[in-house]
FIVEX-254918 format. One record per residue (C-alpha): x negated, y negated, z; residue in one letter. Coordinates in Angstrom, 2 decimals. Example, Ala and Ser with C-alpha at 12.3 -4.5 7.8 and 13.67 -1.06 7.14 Angstrom:
BEGIN
<rec c1="-12.30" c2="4.50" c3="7.80" residuo="a"/>
<rec c1="-13.67" c2="1.06" c3="7.14" residuo="s"/>
//
This chain:
BEGIN
<rec c1="33.75" c2="-55.60" c3="-44.42" residuo="x"/>
<rec c1="34.13" c2="-57.06" c3="-40.90" residuo="x"/>
<rec c1="31.64" c2="-59.49" c3="-39.43" residuo="x"/>
<rec c1="28.54" c2="-57.73" c3="-38.08" residuo="x"/>
<rec c1="27.99" c2="-57.29" c3="-34.36" residuo="x"/>
<rec c1="24.27" c2="-57.97" c3="-34.76" residuo="x"/>
<rec c1="22.41" c2="-59.76" c3="-37.54" residuo="x"/>
<rec c1="18.63" c2="-59.46" c3="-37.76" residuo="x"/>
<rec c1="16.86" c2="-61.90" c3="-40.07" residuo="x"/>
<rec c1="13.14" c2="-61.64" c3="-40.89" residuo="x"/>
<rec c1="12.17" c2="-60.08" c3="-37.56" residuo="x"/>
<rec c1="8.40" c2="-60.10" c3="-37.10" residuo="x"/>
<rec c1="6.48" c2="-58.92" c3="-34.05" residuo="x"/>
<rec c1="2.73" c2="-59.14" c3="-33.65" residuo="x"/>
<rec c1="0.20" c2="-57.87" c3="-31.13" residuo="x"/>
<rec c1="-2.93" c2="-59.74" c3="-30.12" residuo="x"/>
<rec c1="-5.76" c2="-57.24" c3="-30.62" residuo="x"/>
<rec c1="-9.38" c2="-58.38" c3="-30.25" residuo="x"/>
<rec c1="-8.43" c2="-62.00" c3="-30.96" residuo="x"/>
<rec c1="-6.55" c2="-61.00" c3="-34.12" residuo="x"/>
<rec c1="-2.78" c2="-61.07" c3="-34.63" residuo="x"/>
<rec c1="-1.57" c2="-57.71" c3="-35.96" residuo="x"/>
<rec c1="1.99" c2="-57.19" c3="-37.26" residuo="x"/>
<rec c1="3.77" c2="-54.11" c3="-35.92" residuo="x"/>
<rec c1="7.17" c2="-55.18" c3="-37.32" residuo="x"/>
<rec c1="7.10" c2="-57.40" c3="-40.38" residuo="x"/>
<rec c1="9.92" c2="-59.39" c3="-42.00" residuo="x"/>
<rec c1="12.66" c2="-56.86" c3="-41.22" residuo="x"/>
<rec c1="16.31" c2="-57.77" c3="-41.82" residuo="x"/>
<rec c1="19.52" c2="-55.78" c3="-41.29" residuo="x"/>
<rec c1="23.01" c2="-55.94" c3="-39.81" residuo="x"/>
<rec c1="24.91" c2="-53.66" c3="-37.42" residuo="x"/>
<rec c1="28.66" c2="-53.16" c3="-37.70" residuo="x"/>
<rec c1="31.28" c2="-51.89" c3="-35.29" residuo="x"/>
<rec c1="31.66" c2="-48.08" c3="-35.39" residuo="x"/>
<rec c1="28.79" c2="-47.78" c3="-37.88" residuo="x"/>
<rec c1="25.37" c2="-46.17" c3="-37.52" residuo="x"/>
<rec c1="22.20" c2="-47.55" c3="-39.09" residuo="x"/>
<rec c1="19.17" c2="-45.26" c3="-39.07" residuo="x"/>
<rec c1="15.55" c2="-46.43" c3="-39.05" residuo="x"/>
<rec c1="13.44" c2="-43.58" c3="-40.40" residuo="x"/>
<rec c1="9.76" c2="-42.95" c3="-41.03" residuo="x"/>
<rec c1="6.65" c2="-41.29" c3="-39.67" residuo="x"/>
<rec c1="5.28" c2="-41.97" c3="-36.21" residuo="x"/>
<rec c1="3.50" c2="-45.33" c3="-36.15" residuo="x"/>
<rec c1="5.62" c2="-46.97" c3="-38.85" residuo="x"/>
<rec c1="7.29" c2="-49.50" c3="-36.51" residuo="x"/>
<rec c1="10.67" c2="-47.92" c3="-35.73" residuo="x"/>
<rec c1="10.43" c2="-47.96" c3="-31.93" residuo="x"/>
<rec c1="8.63" c2="-51.31" c3="-31.96" residuo="x"/>
<rec c1="11.65" c2="-52.72" c3="-33.78" residuo="x"/>
<rec c1="13.95" c2="-51.54" c3="-30.99" residuo="x"/>
<rec c1="11.66" c2="-52.85" c3="-28.25" residuo="x"/>
<rec c1="11.48" c2="-56.19" c3="-30.07" residuo="x"/>
<rec c1="15.27" c2="-56.44" c3="-30.21" residuo="x"/>
<rec c1="15.48" c2="-55.71" c3="-26.49" residuo="x"/>
<rec c1="12.55" c2="-58.05" c3="-25.72" residuo="x"/>
<rec c1="10.81" c2="-55.50" c3="-23.50" residuo="x"/>
<rec c1="7.37" c2="-55.43" c3="-25.09" residuo="x"/>
<rec c1="4.68" c2="-56.55" c3="-22.60" residuo="x"/>
<rec c1="3.17" c2="-60.03" c3="-23.08" residuo="x"/>
<rec c1="0.26" c2="-59.72" c3="-23.70" residuo="x"/>
<rec c1="-0.61" c2="-57.92" c3="-25.93" residuo="x"/>
<rec c1="2.70" c2="-58.63" c3="-27.71" residuo="x"/>
<rec c1="3.36" c2="-62.15" c3="-28.92" residuo="x"/>
<rec c1="6.92" c2="-63.57" c3="-28.93" residuo="x"/>
<rec c1="8.86" c2="-62.16" c3="-31.88" residuo="x"/>
<rec c1="9.86" c2="-64.55" c3="-34.65" residuo="x"/>
<rec c1="12.90" c2="-64.59" c3="-36.93" residuo="x"/>
<rec c1="16.46" c2="-64.27" c3="-35.70" residuo="x"/>
<rec c1="18.44" c2="-61.65" c3="-33.79" residuo="x"/>
<rec c1="21.96" c2="-63.07" c3="-33.75" residuo="x"/>
<rec c1="24.44" c2="-61.64" c3="-31.26" residuo="x"/>
<rec c1="27.73" c2="-63.50" c3="-30.73" residuo="x"/>
<rec c1="26.31" c2="-66.65" c3="-32.26" residuo="x"/>
<rec c1="23.13" c2="-66.75" c3="-30.18" residuo="x"/>
<rec c1="19.58" c2="-65.92" c3="-31.16" residuo="x"/>
<rec c1="18.40" c2="-63.37" c3="-28.60" residuo="x"/>
<rec c1="14.76" c2="-64.18" c3="-29.34" residuo="x"/>
<rec c1="15.15" c2="-67.69" c3="-27.93" residuo="x"/>
<rec c1="17.38" c2="-66.96" c3="-24.91" residuo="x"/>
<rec c1="15.96" c2="-67.57" c3="-21.43" residuo="x"/>
<rec c1="14.94" c2="-64.30" c3="-19.78" residuo="x"/>
<rec c1="17.69" c2="-64.64" c3="-17.15" residuo="x"/>
<rec c1="20.38" c2="-64.68" c3="-19.86" residuo="x"/>
<rec c1="18.66" c2="-61.93" c3="-21.86" residuo="x"/>
<rec c1="18.64" c2="-59.72" c3="-18.77" residuo="x"/>
<rec c1="22.46" c2="-59.85" c3="-18.64" residuo="x"/>
<rec c1="22.69" c2="-58.67" c3="-22.26" residuo="x"/>
<rec c1="19.91" c2="-56.08" c3="-22.05" residuo="x"/>
<rec c1="21.34" c2="-52.88" c3="-20.58" residuo="x"/>
<rec c1="24.80" c2="-54.42" c3="-20.53" residuo="x"/>
<rec c1="26.01" c2="-55.40" c3="-23.99" residuo="x"/>
<rec c1="23.00" c2="-53.89" c3="-25.78" residuo="x"/>
<rec c1="21.89" c2="-50.59" c3="-24.28" residuo="x"/>
<rec c1="19.00" c2="-48.30" c3="-25.20" residuo="x"/>
<rec c1="18.40" c2="-44.58" c3="-24.73" residuo="x"/>
<rec c1="14.73" c2="-43.68" c3="-24.79" residuo="x"/>
<rec c1="13.03" c2="-40.64" c3="-26.28" residuo="x"/>
<rec c1="11.92" c2="-38.99" c3="-23.03" residuo="x"/>
<rec c1="14.44" c2="-39.08" c3="-20.18" residuo="x"/>
<rec c1="11.83" c2="-37.62" c3="-17.82" residuo="x"/>
<rec c1="9.76" c2="-40.79" c3="-18.07" residuo="x"/>
<rec c1="12.78" c2="-43.13" c3="-18.23" residuo="x"/>
<rec c1="14.46" c2="-41.89" c3="-15.03" residuo="x"/>
<rec c1="12.77" c2="-42.76" c3="-11.75" residuo="x"/>
<rec c1="11.65" c2="-39.46" c3="-10.18" residuo="x"/>
<rec c1="11.87" c2="-40.72" c3="-6.56" residuo="x"/>
<rec c1="15.51" c2="-41.85" c3="-6.71" residuo="x"/>
<rec c1="18.60" c2="-39.69" c3="-7.10" residuo="x"/>
<rec c1="20.76" c2="-39.85" c3="-10.20" residuo="x"/>
<rec c1="23.43" c2="-41.54" c3="-8.08" residuo="x"/>
<rec c1="21.03" c2="-44.25" c3="-6.86" residuo="x"/>
<rec c1="20.08" c2="-45.12" c3="-10.42" residuo="x"/>
<rec c1="23.63" c2="-45.16" c3="-11.77" residuo="x"/>
<rec c1="24.91" c2="-47.22" c3="-8.85" residuo="x"/>
<rec c1="22.13" c2="-49.76" c3="-9.45" residuo="x"/>
<rec c1="23.39" c2="-50.26" c3="-13.00" residuo="x"/>
<rec c1="26.94" c2="-50.78" c3="-11.70" residuo="x"/>
<rec c1="25.68" c2="-53.35" c3="-9.20" residuo="x"/>
<rec c1="23.48" c2="-55.28" c3="-11.65" residuo="x"/>
<rec c1="25.80" c2="-55.41" c3="-14.65" residuo="x"/>
<rec c1="29.34" c2="-54.75" c3="-13.37" residuo="x"/>
<rec c1="29.22" c2="-56.42" c3="-9.93" residuo="x"/>
<rec c1="30.55" c2="-53.25" c3="-8.34" residuo="x"/>
<rec c1="29.38" c2="-52.19" c3="-4.88" residuo="x"/>
<rec c1="29.89" c2="-49.43" c3="-2.36" residuo="x"/>
<rec c1="32.60" c2="-46.91" c3="-3.14" residuo="x"/>
<rec c1="33.61" c2="-48.73" c3="-6.33" residuo="x"/>
<rec c1="30.09" c2="-48.39" c3="-7.72" residuo="x"/>
<rec c1="29.94" c2="-44.72" c3="-6.72" residuo="x"/>
<rec c1="33.26" c2="-43.95" c3="-8.42" residuo="x"/>
<rec c1="32.10" c2="-45.75" c3="-11.57" residuo="x"/>
<rec c1="28.94" c2="-43.59" c3="-11.57" residuo="x"/>
<rec c1="31.01" c2="-40.42" c3="-11.20" residuo="x"/>
<rec c1="33.26" c2="-41.51" c3="-14.05" residuo="x"/>
<rec c1="30.22" c2="-42.13" c3="-16.27" residuo="x"/>
<rec c1="28.81" c2="-38.66" c3="-15.60" residuo="x"/>
<rec c1="32.18" c2="-37.06" c3="-16.24" residuo="x"/>
<rec c1="32.54" c2="-38.95" c3="-19.52" residuo="x"/>
<rec c1="29.30" c2="-37.48" c3="-20.90" residuo="x"/>
<rec c1="30.34" c2="-33.96" c3="-20.00" residuo="x"/>
<rec c1="28.30" c2="-33.32" c3="-16.84" residuo="x"/>
<rec c1="30.12" c2="-30.75" c3="-14.65" residuo="x"/>
<rec c1="30.64" c2="-31.40" c3="-10.94" residuo="x"/>
<rec c1="29.58" c2="-35.07" c3="-11.23" residuo="x"/>
<rec c1="30.08" c2="-35.74" c3="-7.51" residuo="x"/>
<rec c1="27.38" c2="-33.17" c3="-6.73" residuo="x"/>
<rec c1="25.03" c2="-34.39" c3="-9.48" residuo="x"/>
<rec c1="24.85" c2="-37.80" c3="-7.86" residuo="x"/>
<rec c1="22.65" c2="-36.27" c3="-5.18" residuo="x"/>
<rec c1="20.28" c2="-34.57" c3="-7.62" residuo="x"/>
<rec c1="16.82" c2="-35.90" c3="-8.47" residuo="x"/>
<rec c1="15.89" c2="-35.97" c3="-12.18" residuo="x"/>
<rec c1="13.51" c2="-32.99" c3="-11.87" residuo="x"/>
<rec c1="16.40" c2="-30.85" c3="-10.64" residuo="x"/>
<rec c1="18.22" c2="-31.23" c3="-13.97" residuo="x"/>
<rec c1="17.57" c2="-29.62" c3="-17.36" residuo="x"/>
<rec c1="16.32" c2="-31.70" c3="-20.29" residuo="x"/>
<rec c1="19.77" c2="-31.83" c3="-21.83" residuo="x"/>
<rec c1="21.36" c2="-32.88" c3="-18.54" residuo="x"/>
<rec c1="18.75" c2="-35.62" c3="-18.04" residuo="x"/>
<rec c1="19.51" c2="-36.94" c3="-21.52" residuo="x"/>
<rec c1="23.22" c2="-36.97" c3="-20.69" residuo="x"/>
<rec c1="22.44" c2="-38.96" c3="-17.54" residuo="x"/>
<rec c1="20.54" c2="-41.47" c3="-19.68" residuo="x"/>
<rec c1="23.53" c2="-41.75" c3="-22.02" residuo="x"/>
<rec c1="25.86" c2="-42.23" c3="-19.05" residuo="x"/>
<rec c1="23.60" c2="-44.97" c3="-17.70" residuo="x"/>
<rec c1="23.44" c2="-46.69" c3="-21.09" residuo="x"/>
<rec c1="27.21" c2="-46.58" c3="-21.61" residuo="x"/>
<rec c1="28.39" c2="-47.54" c3="-18.13" residuo="x"/>
<rec c1="28.80" c2="-51.17" c3="-19.15" residuo="x"/>
<rec c1="30.59" c2="-50.30" c3="-22.40" residuo="x"/>
<rec c1="27.96" c2="-51.91" c3="-24.66" residuo="x"/>
<rec c1="28.68" c2="-53.27" c3="-28.12" residuo="x"/>
<rec c1="25.40" c2="-51.84" c3="-29.41" residuo="x"/>
<rec c1="23.62" c2="-48.60" c3="-28.57" residuo="x"/>
<rec c1="19.99" c2="-48.09" c3="-29.59" residuo="x"/>
<rec c1="19.05" c2="-44.39" c3="-29.62" residuo="x"/>
<rec c1="15.30" c2="-43.82" c3="-29.95" residuo="x"/>
<rec c1="14.41" c2="-40.23" c3="-30.96" residuo="x"/>
<rec c1="16.88" c2="-38.97" c3="-28.36" residuo="x"/>
<rec c1="16.86" c2="-35.33" c3="-29.50" residuo="x"/>
<rec c1="13.11" c2="-34.83" c3="-30.01" residuo="x"/>
<rec c1="12.42" c2="-32.86" c3="-26.81" residuo="x"/>
<rec c1="15.64" c2="-30.82" c3="-26.90" residuo="x"/>
<rec c1="16.39" c2="-27.42" c3="-28.40" residuo="x"/>
<rec c1="18.67" c2="-27.23" c3="-31.43" residuo="x"/>
<rec c1="21.83" c2="-26.30" c3="-29.52" residuo="x"/>
<rec c1="21.44" c2="-29.18" c3="-27.05" residuo="x"/>
<rec c1="20.57" c2="-31.55" c3="-29.91" residuo="x"/>
<rec c1="23.90" c2="-30.79" c3="-31.56" residuo="x"/>
<rec c1="25.77" c2="-31.38" c3="-28.29" residuo="x"/>
<rec c1="24.07" c2="-34.74" c3="-27.72" residuo="x"/>
<rec c1="24.76" c2="-35.92" c3="-31.29" residuo="x"/>
<rec c1="28.41" c2="-34.84" c3="-31.01" residuo="x"/>
<rec c1="28.66" c2="-36.75" c3="-27.76" residuo="x"/>
<rec c1="27.25" c2="-39.95" c3="-29.31" residuo="x"/>
<rec c1="29.67" c2="-39.66" c3="-32.24" residuo="x"/>
<rec c1="32.65" c2="-39.11" c3="-29.97" residuo="x"/>
<rec c1="31.79" c2="-42.04" c3="-27.70" residuo="x"/>
<rec c1="31.08" c2="-44.30" c3="-30.68" residuo="x"/>
<rec c1="34.46" c2="-43.51" c3="-32.21" residuo="x"/>
<rec c1="36.25" c2="-44.04" c3="-28.90" residuo="x"/>
<rec c1="34.51" c2="-47.30" c3="-27.99" residuo="x"/>
<rec c1="33.74" c2="-48.81" c3="-31.39" residuo="x"/>
<rec c1="30.03" c2="-49.22" c3="-30.73" residuo="x"/>
<rec c1="27.43" c2="-49.98" c3="-33.34" residuo="x"/>
<rec c1="24.55" c2="-47.50" c3="-33.17" residuo="x"/>
<rec c1="20.94" c2="-48.10" c3="-34.20" residuo="x"/>
<rec c1="19.48" c2="-44.62" c3="-34.62" residuo="x"/>
<rec c1="15.70" c2="-44.25" c3="-34.63" residuo="x"/>
<rec c1="14.49" c2="-40.90" c3="-35.93" residuo="x"/>
<rec c1="12.11" c2="-39.05" c3="-38.21" residuo="x"/>
<rec c1="14.55" c2="-36.15" c3="-38.63" residuo="x"/>
<rec c1="16.25" c2="-36.41" c3="-42.02" residuo="x"/>
<rec c1="18.83" c2="-33.79" c3="-41.00" residuo="x"/>
<rec c1="20.06" c2="-36.08" c3="-38.23" residuo="x"/>
<rec c1="20.15" c2="-39.01" c3="-40.66" residuo="x"/>
<rec c1="22.42" c2="-37.07" c3="-43.02" residuo="x"/>
<rec c1="24.69" c2="-36.07" c3="-40.16" residuo="x"/>
<rec c1="24.91" c2="-39.35" c3="-38.27" residuo="x"/>
<rec c1="24.02" c2="-42.42" c3="-40.33" residuo="x"/>
<rec c1="26.16" c2="-44.64" c3="-42.56" residuo="x"/>
<rec c1="23.17" c2="-46.69" c3="-43.71" residuo="x"/>
<rec c1="19.41" c2="-46.13" c3="-43.75" residuo="x"/>
<rec c1="16.27" c2="-48.24" c3="-43.68" residuo="x"/>
<rec c1="13.05" c2="-46.37" c3="-44.47" residuo="x"/>
<rec c1="10.09" c2="-47.95" c3="-42.68" residuo="x"/>
<rec c1="6.43" c2="-47.68" c3="-43.54" residuo="x"/>
<rec c1="3.47" c2="-49.56" c3="-42.01" residuo="x"/>
<rec c1="5.70" c2="-52.08" c3="-40.16" residuo="x"/>
<rec c1="7.88" c2="-52.86" c3="-43.19" residuo="x"/>
<rec c1="11.28" c2="-51.76" c3="-44.45" residuo="x"/>
<rec c1="10.51" c2="-50.34" c3="-47.91" residuo="x"/>
<rec c1="13.87" c2="-48.83" c3="-48.91" residuo="x"/>
<rec c1="17.38" c2="-49.46" c3="-47.67" residuo="x"/>
<rec c1="20.91" c2="-48.47" c3="-48.62" residuo="x"/>
<rec c1="23.94" c2="-46.38" c3="-47.80" residuo="x"/>
<rec c1="22.98" c2="-42.90" c3="-46.69" residuo="x"/>
<rec c1="24.72" c2="-41.36" c3="-49.70" residuo="x"/>
<rec c1="22.81" c2="-43.66" c3="-52.08" residuo="x"/>
<rec c1="19.47" c2="-42.81" c3="-50.48" residuo="x"/>
<rec c1="20.14" c2="-39.08" c3="-50.64" residuo="x"/>
<rec c1="21.42" c2="-39.23" c3="-54.23" residuo="x"/>
<rec c1="18.58" c2="-41.41" c3="-55.54" residuo="x"/>
<rec c1="15.43" c2="-41.69" c3="-53.46" residuo="x"/>
<rec c1="13.84" c2="-44.74" c3="-55.07" residuo="x"/>
<rec c1="10.53" c2="-45.08" c3="-53.22" residuo="x"/>
<rec c1="7.84" c2="-42.37" c3="-53.47" residuo="x"/>
<rec c1="7.44" c2="-42.48" c3="-49.69" residuo="x"/>
<rec c1="11.14" c2="-41.74" c3="-49.21" residuo="x"/>
<rec c1="10.83" c2="-38.83" c3="-51.63" residuo="x"/>
<rec c1="7.89" c2="-37.50" c3="-49.64" residuo="x"/>
<rec c1="9.83" c2="-37.69" c3="-46.38" residuo="x"/>
<rec c1="12.74" c2="-35.76" c3="-47.83" residuo="x"/>
<rec c1="10.52" c2="-33.19" c3="-49.55" residuo="x"/>
<rec c1="8.79" c2="-32.39" c3="-46.26" residuo="x"/>
<rec c1="12.02" c2="-31.18" c3="-44.64" residuo="x"/>
<rec c1="11.96" c2="-27.46" c3="-43.82" residuo="x"/>
<rec c1="14.66" c2="-25.27" c3="-45.33" residuo="x"/>
<rec c1="15.62" c2="-21.61" c3="-45.23" residuo="x"/>
<rec c1="14.14" c2="-21.16" c3="-48.69" residuo="x"/>
<rec c1="10.81" c2="-22.61" c3="-47.57" residuo="x"/>
<rec c1="10.64" c2="-20.80" c3="-44.25" residuo="x"/>
<rec c1="7.76" c2="-18.61" c3="-45.37" residuo="x"/>
<rec c1="6.17" c2="-21.08" c3="-47.76" residuo="x"/>
<rec c1="3.84" c2="-24.00" c3="-47.19" residuo="x"/>
<rec c1="5.84" c2="-27.20" c3="-46.72" residuo="x"/>
<rec c1="4.93" c2="-30.06" c3="-49.06" residuo="x"/>
<rec c1="3.41" c2="-33.02" c3="-47.25" residuo="x"/>
<rec c1="2.43" c2="-36.61" c3="-47.93" residuo="x"/>
<rec c1="-1.32" c2="-36.81" c3="-48.25" residuo="x"/>
<rec c1="-3.18" c2="-39.02" c3="-45.80" residuo="x"/>
<rec c1="-1.61" c2="-40.78" c3="-42.83" residuo="x"/>
<rec c1="0.05" c2="-44.06" c3="-41.89" residuo="x"/>
<rec c1="-2.68" c2="-46.73" c3="-41.84" residuo="x"/>
<rec c1="-3.65" c2="-48.45" c3="-38.62" residuo="x"/>
<rec c1="-1.94" c2="-51.79" c3="-38.06" residuo="x"/>
<rec c1="-5.38" c2="-53.38" c3="-37.94" residuo="x"/>
<rec c1="-6.28" c2="-52.05" c3="-41.40" residuo="x"/>
<rec c1="-3.20" c2="-52.26" c3="-43.62" residuo="x"/>
<rec c1="-4.20" c2="-52.00" c3="-47.31" residuo="x"/>
<rec c1="-3.54" c2="-54.91" c3="-49.64" residuo="x"/>
<rec c1="-0.62" c2="-54.78" c3="-52.04" residuo="x"/>
<rec c1="1.84" c2="-51.96" c3="-51.45" residuo="x"/>
<rec c1="0.81" c2="-50.41" c3="-48.15" residuo="x"/>
<rec c1="1.71" c2="-46.96" c3="-49.41" residuo="x"/>
<rec c1="-0.43" c2="-47.13" c3="-52.55" residuo="x"/>
<rec c1="-3.45" c2="-45.17" c3="-51.15" residuo="x"/>
<rec c1="-1.09" c2="-42.19" c3="-50.60" residuo="x"/>
<rec c1="1.19" c2="-42.66" c3="-53.62" residuo="x"/>
<rec c1="1.03" c2="-40.16" c3="-56.50" residuo="x"/>
<rec c1="2.41" c2="-42.79" c3="-58.93" residuo="x"/>
<rec c1="0.17" c2="-45.73" c3="-58.04" residuo="x"/>
<rec c1="-0.40" c2="-48.40" c3="-60.70" residuo="x"/>
<rec c1="-2.94" c2="-51.21" c3="-60.71" residuo="x"/>
<rec c1="-0.32" c2="-53.81" c3="-59.82" residuo="x"/>
<rec c1="0.50" c2="-51.79" c3="-56.68" residuo="x"/>
<rec c1="-2.93" c2="-52.55" c3="-55.23" residuo="x"/>
<rec c1="-2.66" c2="-56.34" c3="-54.98" residuo="x"/>
<rec c1="-0.13" c2="-58.91" c3="-53.81" residuo="x"/>
<rec c1="3.31" c2="-58.66" c3="-52.25" residuo="x"/>
<rec c1="5.80" c2="-56.18" c3="-53.73" residuo="x"/>
<rec c1="9.20" c2="-57.75" c3="-54.56" residuo="x"/>
<rec c1="12.50" c2="-56.26" c3="-53.44" residuo="x"/>
<rec c1="14.35" c2="-54.63" c3="-56.35" residuo="x"/>
<rec c1="17.99" c2="-53.61" c3="-56.38" residuo="x"/>
<rec c1="18.35" c2="-50.06" c3="-57.67" residuo="x"/>
<rec c1="20.07" c2="-50.06" c3="-61.04" residuo="x"/>
<rec c1="19.05" c2="-53.67" c3="-61.66" residuo="x"/>
<rec c1="15.58" c2="-54.65" c3="-62.92" residuo="x"/>
<rec c1="15.94" c2="-58.13" c3="-61.48" residuo="x"/>
<rec c1="14.37" c2="-58.93" c3="-58.16" residuo="x"/>
<rec c1="16.92" c2="-58.96" c3="-55.35" residuo="x"/>
<rec c1="16.49" c2="-62.13" c3="-53.36" residuo="x"/>
<rec c1="18.15" c2="-62.67" c3="-49.97" residuo="x"/>
<rec c1="21.32" c2="-60.60" c3="-49.80" residuo="x"/>
<rec c1="24.19" c2="-62.70" c3="-48.40" residuo="x"/>
<rec c1="26.59" c2="-59.77" c3="-48.28" residuo="x"/>
<rec c1="27.28" c2="-57.84" c3="-45.10" residuo="x"/>
<rec c1="27.15" c2="-54.48" c3="-46.84" residuo="x"/>
<rec c1="23.68" c2="-53.14" c3="-47.38" residuo="x"/>
<rec c1="22.71" c2="-52.66" c3="-51.03" residuo="x"/>
<rec c1="20.41" c2="-49.92" c3="-52.23" residuo="x"/>
<rec c1="17.07" c2="-51.63" c3="-52.81" residuo="x"/>
<rec c1="13.38" c2="-50.94" c3="-52.51" residuo="x"/>
<rec c1="10.00" c2="-52.64" c3="-52.44" residuo="x"/>
<rec c1="8.44" c2="-50.61" c3="-55.25" residuo="x"/>
<rec c1="7.04" c2="-51.66" c3="-58.64" residuo="x"/>
<rec c1="8.50" c2="-48.53" c3="-60.24" residuo="x"/>
<rec c1="11.77" c2="-50.46" c3="-60.49" residuo="x"/>
<rec c1="10.59" c2="-53.69" c3="-62.15" residuo="x"/>
<rec c1="11.79" c2="-52.58" c3="-65.61" residuo="x"/>
<rec c1="8.38" c2="-52.76" c3="-67.27" residuo="x"/>
<rec c1="7.27" c2="-50.10" c3="-69.77" residuo="x"/>
<rec c1="4.47" c2="-48.93" c3="-67.49" residuo="x"/>
<rec c1="6.86" c2="-48.53" c3="-64.57" residuo="x"/>
<rec c1="9.45" c2="-46.74" c3="-66.70" residuo="x"/>
<rec c1="6.82" c2="-44.21" c3="-67.77" residuo="x"/>
<rec c1="5.86" c2="-43.61" c3="-64.15" residuo="x"/>
<rec c1="9.50" c2="-43.39" c3="-63.13" residuo="x"/>
<rec c1="10.00" c2="-40.58" c3="-65.63" residuo="x"/>
<rec c1="7.28" c2="-38.65" c3="-63.82" residuo="x"/>
<rec c1="8.95" c2="-39.34" c3="-60.47" residuo="x"/>
<rec c1="12.24" c2="-37.79" c3="-61.60" residuo="x"/>
<rec c1="10.87" c2="-34.86" c3="-63.59" residuo="x"/>
//
């Protein structure tokens, strides 16, 4: 496999809350490859969006403390770059599309004003050149009559059109990496499909790496090459999308997939994971999922949970390979008799 565009090693981000340091992203590692999509999935509050904001270094200080670990892009650790240099990369080589375009676009400036500003800041284009680049960006994302849309204010556009404007703005500088944070949440199903098709088409054409943040398992199946399942600030299962779908190793992952609606369940009560994601200020000891887990064992309640490679009872230490291996932080896969008995229940 080719060298990754972005390598994240042991990323940790903490907030200072009432004089205590609280982890909102903890010891997360992954790589992004050209033309590939990695999905971060999990319930609201698990740390997905905080991961993206940490990579972009746009969390407010305070309450956020400087992130630790490494985020390596073209040989440089983005976490240690001066803000002036980071500003050139942010929005230029690494772009982000946010969940709600209504709150991301400035309501008092026209679409044209906002696109031209991006061209000026990152492409050093001005005047007519900047305007033509803005028109080209709108045309590329399928907005009809782009010359006229330049004069529109965000509130004059539909939700789907506003999201296309956000995509145009993010892609104007032809970034190497696109971070898409719940970009279809507020859109109807038809528009969702159009937006996802657009991202796929642009990724294929430009060779971008995409970090997809979502809680929608349908979108994961459709878009992602690799998956990291997050829970309570940690990555608890990771692997190729096909491996995750074929063998959901962590009980939390199984719960996420089981809660998907289907035509057969349309009139039935959907299964759900009992309880809720714990507050970052009150993470339980041991496995953070154990208070909600139907297969909890005593060893789950105390101490750190090792990372196990699926299909191998040995603990998987740091993975030097570029390709993600299917692994999970779950005692069910330690090879012990107790765990094997519980695993039988999991797969019944």
